[in-house]
VEXLOZA-665859 format. One record per residue (C-alpha): residue in three letters; x, y negated, z negated. Coordinates in steps of 0.25 Angstrom, whole numbers. Layout:
BEGIN
<rec code="ala" east="X" north="Y" up="Z"/>
...
This chain:
BEGIN
<rec code="met" east="-53" north="-15" up="24"/>
<rec code="arg" east="-40" north="-22" up="22"/>
<rec code="cys" east="-47" north="-32" up="13"/>
<rec code="asn" east="-53" north="-22" up="4"/>
<rec code="ala" east="-39" north="-15" up="2"/>
<rec code="ile" east="-33" north="-28" up="-2"/>
<rec code="val" east="-44" north="-31" up="-12"/>
<rec code="phe" east="-43" north="-18" up="-19"/>
<rec code="ala" east="-28" north="-17" up="-19"/>
<rec code="ala" east="-27" north="-31" up="-25"/>
<rec code="ala" east="-37" north="-27" up="-36"/>
<rec code="met" east="-31" north="-14" up="-39"/>
<rec code="phe" east="-17" north="-17" up="-40"/>
<rec code="leu" east="-19" north="-28" up="-49"/>
<rec code="cys" east="-27" north="-19" up="-58"/>
<rec code="leu" east="-15" north="-10" up="-59"/>
<rec code="pro" east="-7" north="-18" up="-69"/>
<rec code="ala" east="-19" north="-19" up="-78"/>
<rec code="val" east="-20" north="-4" up="-78"/>
<rec code="ala" east="-5" north="-2" up="-82"/>
<rec code="lys" east="-6" north="-13" up="-92"/>
<rec code="gly" east="-19" north="-7" up="-98"/>
<rec code="lys" east="-12" north="7" up="-98"/>
<rec code="gln" east="0" north="2" up="-106"/>
<rec code="ala" east="-9" north="-5" up="-116"/>
<rec code="ser" east="-19" north="6" up="-119"/>
<rec code="ala" east="-25" north="19" up="-113"/>
<rec code="ala" east="-39" north="15" up="-117"/>
<rec code="pro" east="-49" north="9" up="-108"/>
<rec code="ala" east="-48" north="-6" up="-107"/>
<rec code="ser" east="-59" north="-15" up="-111"/>
<rec code="ser" east="-63" north="-27" up="-103"/>
<rec code="pro" east="-58" north="-40" up="-108"/>
<rec code="ala" east="-68" north="-51" up="-113"/>
<rec code="gly" east="-68" north="-65" up="-109"/>
<rec code="pro" east="-69" north="-73" up="-96"/>
<rec code="gln" east="-56" north="-68" up="-90"/>
<rec code="ala" east="-61" north="-53" up="-89"/>
<rec code="ser" east="-68" north="-52" up="-75"/>
<rec code="ala" east="-76" north="-40" up="-73"/>
<rec code="asn" east="-73" north="-42" up="-58"/>
<rec code="pro" east="-59" north="-48" up="-56"/>
<rec code="val" east="-61" north="-50" up="-41"/>
<rec code="ser" east="-74" north="-58" up="-44"/>
<rec code="asp" east="-67" north="-71" up="-43"/>
<rec code="cys" east="-63" north="-68" up="-29"/>
<rec code="ser" east="-77" north="-67" up="-24"/>
<rec code="gly" east="-75" north="-80" up="-15"/>
<rec code="asp" east="-63" north="-72" up="-8"/>
<rec code="phe" east="-72" north="-60" up="-7"/>
<rec code="glu" east="-83" north="-68" up="0"/>
<rec code="ala" east="-73" north="-76" up="9"/>
<rec code="leu" east="-67" north="-62" up="13"/>
<rec code="his" east="-81" north="-57" up="16"/>
<rec code="gly" east="-84" north="-69" up="25"/>
<rec code="ala" east="-71" north="-68" up="32"/>
<rec code="arg" east="-74" north="-54" up="35"/>
<rec code="gln" east="-87" north="-57" up="41"/>
<rec code="val" east="-81" north="-68" up="50"/>
<rec code="val" east="-71" north="-57" up="55"/>
<rec code="asp" east="-82" north="-47" up="58"/>
<rec code="arg" east="-90" north="-58" up="65"/>
<rec code="asp" east="-78" north="-61" up="74"/>
<rec code="gln" east="-76" north="-47" up="77"/>
<rec code="arg" east="-90" north="-45" up="82"/>
<rec code="val" east="-90" north="-57" up="91"/>
<rec code="pro" east="-81" north="-50" up="102"/>
<rec code="glu" east="-90" north="-39" up="102"/>
<rec code="ala" east="-102" north="-48" up="105"/>
<rec code="gln" east="-94" north="-54" up="116"/>
<rec code="ser" east="-91" north="-41" up="123"/>
<rec code="asp" east="-104" north="-44" up="130"/>
<rec code="pro" east="-101" north="-57" up="137"/>
<rec code="ala" east="-113" north="-67" up="137"/>
<rec code="gly" east="-106" north="-79" up="144"/>
<rec code="ala" east="-93" north="-86" up="146"/>
<rec code="ser" east="-94" north="-94" up="133"/>
<rec code="glu" east="-93" north="-81" up="125"/>
<rec code="ala" east="-81" north="-77" up="133"/>
<rec code="lys" east="-74" north="-90" up="129"/>
<rec code="asp" east="-77" north="-87" up="115"/>
<rec code="ala" east="-70" north="-74" up="114"/>
<rec code="asn" east="-56" north="-80" up="112"/>
<rec code="leu" east="-61" north="-89" up="101"/>
<rec code="val" east="-67" north="-77" up="94"/>
<rec code="ala" east="-54" north="-69" up="94"/>
<rec code="val" east="-47" north="-81" up="88"/>
<rec code="asp" east="-58" north="-82" up="77"/>
<rec code="leu" east="-56" north="-68" up="74"/>
<rec code="glu" east="-42" north="-69" up="72"/>
<rec code="arg" east="-43" north="-81" up="63"/>
<rec code="asp" east="-54" north="-74" up="55"/>
<rec code="leu" east="-46" north="-62" up="53"/>
<rec code="met" east="-35" north="-71" up="47"/>
<rec code="leu" east="-45" north="-77" up="38"/>
<rec code="leu" east="-50" north="-64" up="34"/>
<rec code="glu" east="-36" north="-60" up="30"/>
<rec code="gln" east="-35" north="-72" up="22"/>
<rec code="lys" east="-47" north="-70" up="15"/>
<rec code="gln" east="-42" north="-56" up="11"/>
<rec code="thr" east="-29" north="-61" up="6"/>
<rec code="glu" east="-37" north="-72" up="-2"/>
<rec code="leu" east="-46" north="-61" up="-9"/>
<rec code="thr" east="-34" north="-53" up="-12"/>
<rec code="arg" east="-27" north="-64" up="-19"/>
<rec code="cys" east="-39" north="-68" up="-27"/>
<rec code="ile" east="-40" north="-53" up="-32"/>
<rec code="leu" east="-26" north="-52" up="-35"/>
<rec code="gly" east="-26" north="-66" up="-42"/>
<rec code="thr" east="-39" north="-62" up="-50"/>
<rec code="tyr" east="-33" north="-49" up="-55"/>
<rec code="ala" east="-19" north="-55" up="-58"/>
<rec code="gln" east="-26" north="-65" up="-67"/>
<rec code="asp" east="-34" north="-54" up="-74"/>
<rec code="leu" east="-21" north="-47" up="-77"/>
<rec code="ala" east="-14" north="-59" up="-81"/>
<rec code="thr" east="-24" north="-61" up="-92"/>
<rec code="asp" east="-22" north="-47" up="-97"/>
<rec code="ser" east="-36" north="-43" up="-94"/>
<rec code="pro" east="-36" north="-27" up="-95"/>
<rec code="gly" east="-49" north="-28" up="-88"/>
<rec code="his" east="-55" north="-23" up="-76"/>
<rec code="cys" east="-46" north="-15" up="-67"/>
<rec code="phe" east="-41" north="-3" up="-74"/>
<rec code="gly" east="-37" north="9" up="-66"/>
<rec code="glu" east="-29" north="22" up="-69"/>
<rec code="leu" east="-14" north="20" up="-71"/>
<rec code="leu" east="-8" north="33" up="-65"/>
<rec code="leu" east="6" north="31" up="-68"/>
<rec code="asn" east="17" north="21" up="-70"/>
<rec code="phe" east="27" north="23" up="-60"/>
<rec code="gln" east="41" north="19" up="-65"/>
<rec code="met" east="50" north="12" up="-55"/>
<rec code="arg" east="65" north="14" up="-57"/>
<rec code="his" east="77" north="6" up="-53"/>
<rec code="asp" east="91" north="12" up="-53"/>
<rec code="gly" east="85" north="23" up="-61"/>
<rec code="glu" east="79" north="14" up="-72"/>
<rec code="pro" east="64" north="11" up="-74"/>
<rec code="ala" east="60" north="-2" up="-68"/>
<rec code="arg" east="45" north="-4" up="-69"/>
<rec code="asp" east="32" north="4" up="-69"/>
<rec code="ile" east="23" north="4" up="-57"/>
<rec code="pro" east="8" north="7" up="-62"/>
<rec code="ile" east="1" north="17" up="-53"/>
<rec code="gly" east="-14" north="18" up="-54"/>
<rec code="arg" east="-27" north="20" up="-48"/>
<rec code="leu" east="-41" north="14" up="-49"/>
<rec code="pro" east="-53" north="22" up="-55"/>
<rec code="gly" east="-60" north="31" up="-44"/>
<rec code="ser" east="-47" north="30" up="-35"/>
<rec code="trp" east="-37" north="41" up="-31"/>
<rec code="ala" east="-27" north="31" up="-26"/>
<rec code="phe" east="-16" north="26" up="-34"/>
<rec code="phe" east="-10" north="12" up="-33"/>
<rec code="tyr" east="2" north="4" up="-38"/>
<rec code="glu" east="9" north="-9" up="-36"/>
<rec code="ser" east="24" north="-11" up="-33"/>
<rec code="gly" east="33" north="-18" up="-23"/>
<rec code="met" east="37" north="-11" up="-10"/>
<rec code="thr" east="50" north="-7" up="-5"/>
<rec code="ile" east="51" north="-4" up="10"/>
<rec code="asp" east="53" north="10" up="15"/>
<rec code="ala" east="58" north="12" up="30"/>
<rec code="asp" east="59" north="27" up="29"/>
<rec code="gly" east="53" north="34" up="41"/>
<rec code="ala" east="56" north="23" up="50"/>
<rec code="pro" east="65" north="28" up="61"/>
<rec code="asn" east="75" north="17" up="59"/>
<rec code="ala" east="75" north="17" up="44"/>
<rec code="tyr" east="89" north="22" up="42"/>
<rec code="his" east="102" north="22" up="50"/>
<rec code="pro" east="115" north="29" up="47"/>
<rec code="asp" east="121" north="15" up="47"/>
<rec code="asn" east="111" north="9" up="38"/>
<rec code="leu" east="104" north="1" up="50"/>
<rec code="gly" east="90" north="6" up="47"/>
<rec code="leu" east="78" north="-1" up="41"/>
<rec code="asp" east="82" north="4" up="28"/>
<rec code="asp" east="95" north="5" up="20"/>
<rec code="leu" east="100" north="19" up="22"/>
<rec code="ala" east="102" north="20" up="7"/>
<rec code="asn" east="87" north="21" up="5"/>
<rec code="ala" east="87" north="34" up="13"/>
<rec code="gly" east="96" north="41" up="3"/>
<rec code="ala" east="110" north="45" up="5"/>
<rec code="pro" east="118" north="57" up="12"/>
<rec code="gly" east="114" north="70" up="6"/>
<rec code="asn" east="101" north="63" up="0"/>
<rec code="trp" east="94" north="56" up="11"/>
<rec code="glu" east="80" north="53" up="7"/>
<rec code="gly" east="74" north="44" up="18"/>
<rec code="leu" east="80" north="52" up="30"/>
<rec code="ala" east="76" north="65" up="37"/>
<rec code="lys" east="87" north="76" up="35"/>
<rec code="asp" east="91" north="89" up="41"/>
<rec code="ala" east="93" north="102" up="33"/>
<rec code="asp" east="106" north="97" up="28"/>
<rec code="gly" east="101" north="84" up="23"/>
<rec code="glu" east="107" north="76" up="35"/>
<rec code="pro" east="98" north="64" up="40"/>
<rec code="phe" east="93" north="65" up="54"/>
<rec code="ile" east="98" north="54" up="64"/>
<rec code="gln" east="88" north="50" up="75"/>
<rec code="gly" east="92" north="54" up="89"/>
<rec code="pro" east="91" north="47" up="102"/>
<rec code="asn" east="76" north="50" up="104"/>
<rec code="asp" east="72" north="45" up="90"/>
<rec code="pro" east="67" north="31" up="87"/>
<rec code="phe" east="80" north="26" up="81"/>
<rec code="pro" east="92" north="34" up="86"/>
<rec code="gly" east="103" north="35" up="75"/>
<rec code="tyr" east="94" north="32" up="64"/>
<rec code="tyr" east="91" north="42" up="53"/>
<rec code="val" east="77" north="49" up="53"/>
<rec code="ser" east="70" north="43" up="41"/>
<rec code="ala" east="60" north="52" up="34"/>
<rec code="thr" east="48" north="49" up="26"/>
<rec code="ala" east="40" north="59" up="16"/>
<rec code="leu" east="28" north="58" up="25"/>
<rec code="ala" east="31" north="64" up="39"/>
<rec code="asp" east="26" north="71" up="51"/>
<rec code="arg" east="30" north="85" up="48"/>
<rec code="ser" east="27" north="90" up="62"/>
<rec code="lys" east="40" north="82" up="67"/>
<rec code="pro" east="54" north="86" up="65"/>
<rec code="val" east="62" north="81" up="53"/>
<rec code="asn" east="71" north="73" up="61"/>
<rec code="asp" east="60" north="66" up="69"/>
<rec code="pro" east="59" north="51" up="65"/>
<rec code="thr" east="44" north="51" up="68"/>
<rec code="arg" east="42" north="62" up="58"/>
<rec code="tyr" east="42" north="52" up="47"/>
<rec code="val" east="33" north="40" up="43"/>
<rec code="asp" east="39" north="27" up="50"/>
<rec code="ala" east="40" north="16" up="39"/>
<rec code="ser" east="41" north="5" up="49"/>
<rec code="arg" east="28" north="9" up="55"/>
<rec code="ile" east="20" north="16" up="44"/>
<rec code="pro" east="15" north="9" up="32"/>
<rec code="phe" east="18" north="19" up="20"/>
<rec code="val" east="21" north="19" up="6"/>
<rec code="val" east="32" north="27" up="-2"/>
<rec code="leu" east="29" north="34" up="-15"/>
<rec code="pro" east="37" north="41" up="-25"/>
<rec code="gly" east="35" north="56" up="-23"/>
<rec code="ala" east="33" north="60" up="-37"/>
<rec code="met" east="23" north="48" up="-40"/>
<rec code="ala" east="15" north="52" up="-27"/>
<rec code="arg" east="14" north="66" up="-32"/>
<rec code="gln" east="9" north="62" up="-46"/>
<rec code="leu" east="-2" north="53" up="-39"/>
<rec code="gly" east="-6" north="63" up="-28"/>
<rec code="ala" east="0" north="55" up="-16"/>
<rec code="arg" east="7" north="62" up="-5"/>
<rec code="val" east="14" north="57" up="8"/>
<rec code="gly" east="4" north="53" up="18"/>
<rec code="asp" east="-6" north="47" up="8"/>
<rec code="phe" east="-12" north="33" up="11"/>
<rec code="ala" east="-10" north="20" up="4"/>
<rec code="val" east="-13" north="6" up="4"/>
<rec code="val" east="-3" north="-5" up="0"/>
<rec code="phe" east="-6" north="-19" up="-4"/>
<rec code="asn" east="3" north="-31" up="-4"/>
<rec code="arg" east="-2" north="-40" up="-15"/>
<rec code="arg" east="7" north="-52" up="-11"/>
<rec code="asn" east="0" north="-54" up="3"/>
<rec code="gly" east="-12" north="-45" up="2"/>
<rec code="arg" east="-8" north="-36" up="13"/>
<rec code="val" east="-12" north="-21" up="13"/>
<rec code="ser" east="-7" north="-9" up="21"/>
<rec code="tyr" east="-12" north="5" up="22"/>
<rec code="ala" east="0" north="15" up="20"/>
<rec code="ile" east="4" north="30" up="19"/>
<rec code="phe" east="12" north="37" up="9"/>
<rec code="gly" east="24" north="39" up="18"/>
<rec code="asp" east="36" north="42" up="10"/>
<rec code="val" east="41" north="46" up="-4"/>
<rec code="gly" east="51" north="37" up="-12"/>
<rec code="pro" east="59" north="38" up="-25"/>
<rec code="phe" east="52" north="43" up="-37"/>
<rec code="asp" east="55" north="30" up="-45"/>
<rec code="arg" east="51" north="19" up="-35"/>
<rec code="ile" east="37" north="15" up="-30"/>
<rec code="gly" east="33" north="4" up="-20"/>
<rec code="glu" east="38" north="7" up="-6"/>
<rec code="gly" east="32" north="6" up="8"/>
<rec code="ser" east="36" north="7" up="22"/>
<rec code="val" east="41" north="-4" up="31"/>
<rec code="ala" east="27" north="-4" up="38"/>
<rec code="leu" east="20" north="-5" up="25"/>
<rec code="ala" east="28" north="-17" up="21"/>
<rec code="glu" east="25" north="-24" up="34"/>
<rec code="asn" east="10" north="-21" up="32"/>
<rec code="leu" east="11" north="-28" up="19"/>
<rec code="gly" east="19" north="-40" up="22"/>
<rec code="ile" east="31" north="-35" up="15"/>
<rec code="arg" east="45" north="-36" up="20"/>
<rec code="ser" east="47" north="-23" up="27"/>
<rec code="asp" east="63" north="-22" up="27"/>
<rec code="ala" east="66" north="-9" up="21"/>
<rec code="arg" east="80" north="-15" up="16"/>
<rec code="asn" east="75" north="-28" up="10"/>
<rec code="gly" east="60" north="-29" up="11"/>
<rec code="gly" east="49" north="-25" up="2"/>
<rec code="ala" east="41" north="-31" up="-10"/>
<rec code="arg" east="44" north="-32" up="-24"/>
<rec code="arg" east="30" north="-31" up="-29"/>
<rec code="gly" east="15" north="-33" up="-26"/>
<rec code="ile" east="13" north="-21" up="-17"/>
<rec code="val" east="2" north="-12" up="-21"/>
<rec code="tyr" east="0" north="3" up="-16"/>
<rec code="leu" east="-13" north="11" up="-16"/>
<rec code="val" east="-10" north="26" up="-12"/>
<rec code="phe" east="-21" north="36" up="-9"/>
<rec code="pro" east="-16" north="50" up="-14"/>
<rec code="gly" east="-21" north="62" up="-5"/>
<rec code="ser" east="-25" north="53" up="6"/>
<rec code="gly" east="-15" north="57" up="17"/>
<rec code="asn" east="-12" north="70" up="25"/>
<rec code="gly" east="3" north="70" up="23"/>
<rec code="arg" east="6" north="66" up="37"/>
<rec code="pro" east="10" north="52" up="43"/>
<rec code="arg" east="-1" north="43" up="48"/>
<rec code="thr" east="-1" north="32" up="58"/>
<rec code="val" east="-3" north="18" up="54"/>
<rec code="glu" east="-18" north="18" up="59"/>
<rec code="glu" east="-20" north="31" up="51"/>
<rec code="ile" east="-14" north="25" up="38"/>
<rec code="asn" east="-23" north="12" up="40"/>
<rec code="ala" east="-36" north="20" up="43"/>
<rec code="glu" east="-34" north="30" up="31"/>
<rec code="gly" east="-30" north="19" up="22"/>
<rec code="gln" east="-42" north="11" up="25"/>
<rec code="lys" east="-51" north="23" up="22"/>
<rec code="leu" east="-44" north="26" up="9"/>
<rec code="val" east="-45" north="12" up="4"/>
<rec code="gln" east="-60" north="12" up="7"/>
<rec code="asp" east="-62" north="24" up="-1"/>
<rec code="trp" east="-53" north="19" up="-12"/>
<rec code="glu" east="-60" north="6" up="-13"/>
<rec code="gly" east="-73" north="13" up="-15"/>
<rec code="ser" east="-68" north="22" up="-26"/>
<rec code="val" east="-62" north="11" up="-34"/>
<rec code="ser" east="-74" north="2" up="-35"/>
<rec code="ser" east="-75" north="-10" up="-44"/>
<rec code="glu" east="-77" north="0" up="-56"/>
<rec code="ala" east="-62" north="3" up="-55"/>
<rec code="cys" east="-58" north="-10" up="-62"/>
<rec code="ala" east="-67" north="-6" up="-74"/>
<rec code="ala" east="-62" north="8" up="-77"/>
<rec code="pro" east="-55" north="10" up="-90"/>
<rec code="leu" east="-40" north="15" up="-91"/>
<rec code="pro" east="-38" north="30" up="-91"/>
<rec code="ala" east="-32" north="36" up="-104"/>
<rec code="gln" east="-21" north="45" up="-98"/>
<rec code="pro" east="-7" north="41" up="-100"/>
<rec code="val" east="1" north="35" up="-88"/>
<rec code="gln" east="11" north="43" up="-81"/>
<rec code="arg" east="25" north="38" up="-76"/>
<rec code="asn" east="30" north="43" up="-62"/>
<rec code="gln" east="37" north="56" up="-62"/>
<rec code="asn" east="52" north="53" up="-60"/>
<rec code="thr" east="54" north="64" up="-49"/>
<rec code="asp" east="51" north="63" up="-34"/>
């Protein structure tokens, strides 16, 4: 399952620059290029890697069946082989991971080559909007957000800043927490802290996880618990979650509690996640400490993160508006990716561009 998520994410997010480029050039359907560089199936050159991955998977499946066969001991010699089987399984799992990574790199390289040759080709989806990132109030760059034909999920590529909100040790009055207190707001305008009716932030007591620290809040919360209970909120140090701008999420039909899958193009690592918090209207590409750790990204909320190469796939309407355990996030994420893979078949990369104009993100939250 993890392999499939990598393969689809690799292909999909390298398609998106072509979608954006095609949109800027013309709103008319794109024709397929002529010549030897126009491949009808850009992953066909990776067939050897596909076969190697399939073989590695078969070896692992065989290794996993051997202990079951040995559960009915037939002699001392078989018992001696049990440890050898365990070692072989560990080795073969490492080889399987290696083959997954090699296949991902092949797909990424093949698509990158196609895009470098200005092939308008084979992987057009629907560009939903260009999200305008801003820095110090000034436009910085656009992040295209799209989806593939037959899919309801939207995707984009950006970097990742690290969010510690919801962790009980996220913020401290003396700025000793996981994150800089400035990122929680300021007196009279606290945004990352739970507050009383007068707007004053709650401080954890002796029976709370981190006495003396502020109670850090997230948009996704267990509303059956009191506002000043640190466990009401989604703990960024334990739960992999993404942060989305509120207005953009509403435009695209997403709400807190929906599920996502996030892919690190630099190392091929994938993590399931939940939409756990709402961020500024003009910034996109933020994830929790736990999500960064899953993806092999430096998870320090003060100095960590990634500048580029992180791709996000969000499933609007997939959640129930409540926090979930890591096990639930992984299980629900797997189901959604399986359904999504079925809906965006190989025909997705042969669909023409839609004719409607591209929107920008709404500049309100």
